[in-house]
C-alpha positions as CSV (number, residue, x, y, z in Angstrom):
1,M,1.9,16.0,-16.2
2,K,2.9,16.0,-13.1
3,T,-0.4,15.3,-11.5
4,R,-0.2,12.3,-14.0
5,N,3.5,11.2,-13.0
6,K,2.4,10.8,-9.7
7,Y,-0.7,8.9,-9.8
8,L,1.5,6.7,-12.2
9,A,3.6,5.9,-10.1
10,N,1.6,5.2,-7.0
11,A,-0.4,2.8,-9.3
12,G,2.4,0.9,-10.2
13,V,3.3,1.0,-6.4
14,M,-0.3,-0.6,-5.9
15,L,-0.1,-3.1,-8.6
16,A,3.3,-4.5,-6.9
17,L,1.5,-4.5,-3.6
18,I,-1.5,-6.2,-5.1
19,G,0.4,-8.8,-6.3
20,L,2.4,-9.8,-3.2
21,G,-1.2,-10.4,-1.9
22,A,-1.8,-12.9,-4.7
23,C,0.7,-15.2,-3.6
24,S,-0.8,-18.4,-2.1
25,G,1.9,-19.0,-0.2
26,M,2.1,-16.5,1.8
27,S,0.5,-16.4,5.6
28,Q,-3.1,-15.4,7.0
29,Q,-0.8,-12.7,8.5
30,G,1.3,-11.5,5.6
31,Q,-1.4,-11.1,3.4
32,N,-3.1,-9.0,6.0
33,T,0.2,-6.9,5.9
34,A,-0.3,-6.4,2.5
35,I,-3.3,-5.6,2.1
36,G,-2.9,-3.2,4.7
37,A,0.3,-1.8,3.0
38,G,-1.4,-1.6,-0.5
39,A,-4.7,-0.2,1.0
40,G,-2.5,2.4,3.0
41,A,-0.6,3.4,-0.2
42,I,-3.8,4.4,-2.0
43,G,-5.1,6.8,1.7
44,G,-1.8,8.3,1.9
45,A,-1.9,9.4,-2.0
46,V,-5.3,10.4,-1.5
47,L,-4.8,12.3,1.5
48,T,-1.4,14.5,0.7
49,G,-2.0,14.7,-3.3
50,G,0.2,12.3,-4.4
51,S,3.4,13.4,-2.3
52,A,5.7,10.1,-2.0
53,A,5.7,10.9,1.9
54,G,2.6,10.5,2.1
55,T,2.1,7.5,-0.1
56,V,5.0,5.6,1.7
57,G,3.7,6.8,5.4
58,G,0.2,5.3,4.8
59,A,1.6,2.2,3.4
60,V,4.0,2.1,6.5
61,V,1.2,2.6,9.2
62,A,-1.9,0.6,7.3
63,G,1.1,-2.4,7.2
64,V,1.8,-2.6,10.5
65,I,-2.0,-2.1,11.4
66,G,-2.7,-5.1,8.8
67,H,0.2,-7.5,10.4
68,E,-1.0,-7.1,14.4
69,I,-5.1,-7.8,13.1
70,S,-3.9,-11.1,12.8
71,K,-2.1,-12.1,15.9
């Protein structure tokens, strides 16, 4: 049951991040940041077994990478 709750929480975070990526008014750099953060959150959650620290850490690292790629 705990695993299911972790995955549901991570899915909610992912949906929010994907929704941000769909905003038409965002710059290319903003879109890349949101996409990177979403992908990083998934990767961090998978690699750490759904821990909050892994999810947030992955989102932050990949978000920064997505931001810097667009420069």
